[in-house]
N, C-alpha and C positions, 0 to 999 in steps of 0.2 A: 481889458478888464480881467481881474483875477478870476479864473475859472472855478476856484474853490468856494467863492461866495455864492449866496443864493441867486443874486442878480447875474453873476457870471455864468452859473450853471444854466439859468433860464435862457440867457443869450446864446449859449453854446447849443442848447437843445433846439431852440426855435430858429437858429440862424440858417442861412442859405449857403451851401458850399458850391465851389466851382464845378461846373459840368465837366465830366471826363471826356476824353476824346472819343470819337465814333469808333475808332479801332479798338479801344479798350473795352467798350461795350460789346463789340463783336467777339473779341477774344474771351471775355468772361462767359458769353453765351456758349461758345465752343467748349470752354472748360467744363461748364455745367453739363453739356451734352455728353462729354467724355466720361462724366461720372454716372449719368443716367443710363447710357446705352449699353456698355459692357456688363454682362450679368455678374461676374465676380465682384466688381466695384459696386454695382447697384445693390447687391445683397447686404452690403455694409451701410451704404448711404441711405438706403430705404428707411433706416431707423428714424432719420430726421422727418421723413414724410409721415411716418407713423405717429410721431409726436404731434404734428399738425392735425392729423386725422382724429386722434383721440381727443386732442384739445378742442376740436370742433364739436365732437359729441358732448364734451363736458360743458362747453360754453352754452350750447343750445339747451342742455338739460337745465342749467341755472336760469336762463332767460325765459324758459317756459314753465318755471315754477316747480320743477322736480328737485328732489334732494340728492345732490351729487355726493356719493359716498367714497369714491376712489377711482383711480386710473392705474392700470397695470400695463407696462411695456415689456415685451418678451424678446429674447435673443434671436428668435426666428423672424423678427420684425413684425410680428402680430401684436395686437393690443386689445384691451377690453376696458370699457368705461362702465362703471357700476352706478346706478341711480335708483331712487325709489320714487314711485308716483303711479299715476293711472297708466295701466299697460296698453291703453288704446287712446285714440284721439289725436288732435293736431300736434300736441306737445311731443308725443312719442314719435310721430311721423317726422317732424322737423329735426328732432335729435338724431334719428337714424339717417336722415338725408344729409346731415351736416358733415359726416365723416369723409366721404370721398370728394366732397366739394370744397372742404375747408382749405387744403393746401393750395388749390388753384385760386381761391378768393383771397387768401393771404398774399399770394404772389401778385395778384392784380392790385391789391392795396399797396403792396411794396413798390410796384412799378409806378403807381401814381405819385408816391412820395419821391421816388428817384427822378421822375420827370419834372417834379417841382424843385429838384436839387436840395432835398432835405435828407441827406444821407445820415447825419447824426441822429435825427429824430427817428428814422427807421431803425437804426441799430439799438437805440435805447428803448424804443417801443417793443422790439422783439425780445430784448432782455427782460423787460417788465412782464411780458406775457409768460415767458419761461419761468420766472420766479413765482408767479401766481400758480402756474401749473404744478410746480414743484411741491406745493403744499398738499396737493391731492394725490401724489404718487404713493402707491402702496406696496411696492416691491423693490428689492435692492437693485436689480438690473435697470429698472425704470429710473430709479433715483440717480444712479451713476450716469445714465444716458443724458438726462435733463441737466444735471450739474455740469457735465463736460460741455454740453452744447451752450448752456447759459454762460459758463465761464469763458468760453471762446468769444462769444458776443461781447461780454463785458470787457475782456482784455483788449480786443480790437477797438472797441468804441472809446476806451479810456486812454490807451497807451500808443496805439498805432498812428503813424503819420496819415495825413488826409488822403494821400494817394492810395495807401494800403486799405484804408477804410472804404474808399470808393470801390476798389476792385473787389473787396470782400462782399460789400453790400450787393453789387451787381451779380456776383456769382450766386449768392444766396437767393436772390429774387428769380434769376434765371432757373436755378435748380428747383424752386417751388413750382414755377410755371411748367417746366418740362417734366419734373418728377411727379406731378399730379396726374399726368396723362397715363403713364405706364401702369399704375395699379388697377385702373379701370379695365384695361385690356387683360391684365392678369386675372382679374376677377371673372371676366367674360370667359376666359379659357378654363378656369377652374369650374365654373358652373356648367360649361359644355361637357366636362368630364365627370360631373356629378360630385365634385369634391368640396363644394361650399354650400351645403343645404341651409346653413344658418347665416349666410351673408347678409349684409345690410339690405341688398336689393331683394332678397327672398323674404326677409322679415317685413320690409315695406310692402311687398306684394301681398302677404297675408293680412297685414293691417288695413290696407286700402282696397283690396280686391282688384288691384291693377297689376297686370303681369310684370314679374321682375325684369323682363327684358325692357319694358318701358322705363323703369327706373335706371337700368344700365344706360339706356339712350340719354336720359337726363344727365347722368354723370359724365358721359362722353361729351355732351353738348356744353356743359358748364366748363369742364376742364379745357376743351379745345378752344372755346370762345375766350376764356381767360388767357390762354397762351397767345392767341392771335392779338387780342386787345392789349395785353401786357407787353408783348413783344414790340408792338407798334409804338407804345409809350417809351419803352427803353431805347429804341432805335430812333426816336423822334421822327417817325414817318407820318 
């Protein structure tokens, strides 16, 4: 069927692709780890985790009825999500808690799609999310980062052979699962040195009167459980 027609596009989006070999899944996991582990590479790659982090804040702000006014991504891989609404309450708590957990949950969702052999659906869904986020970006660096990331997804999903799409999709999902774990340990180290008094965990602590360490423990639990669960799906264990 012609992939340029509405029916053809729908079939392409919802179709099931061939499962890659076990060794490709392992190789893409190793490749993602090689991006996350070395500090010089991580300092660049962490921008992608920041996109997911701030996207999580933004999505929960909208879902809890807050008015999302903008997202900024910075060259030091930090970011900020601006919203208006009640400064306390469950909505604010959920929005703050969404940042560090969003990359892991996205990775888990991606792993579930790959386990169902829906590679194209994963790539197009990621592209759509990046396009939605692009509307809320409020600085030049953030705009450039999201455009380049979204353009890469679009190019791979539209032009690349199926084998390349599969390898790319598995690398991305492994990266989200593995890359979601490191920022929580980095935050823990920063807090130990007193360098992050306005971190998500500290803001949550003040809002809920629950010690920030408990929120750090929650972030660790979510990211590690998603890594284990998503890894099992990817490896078909």
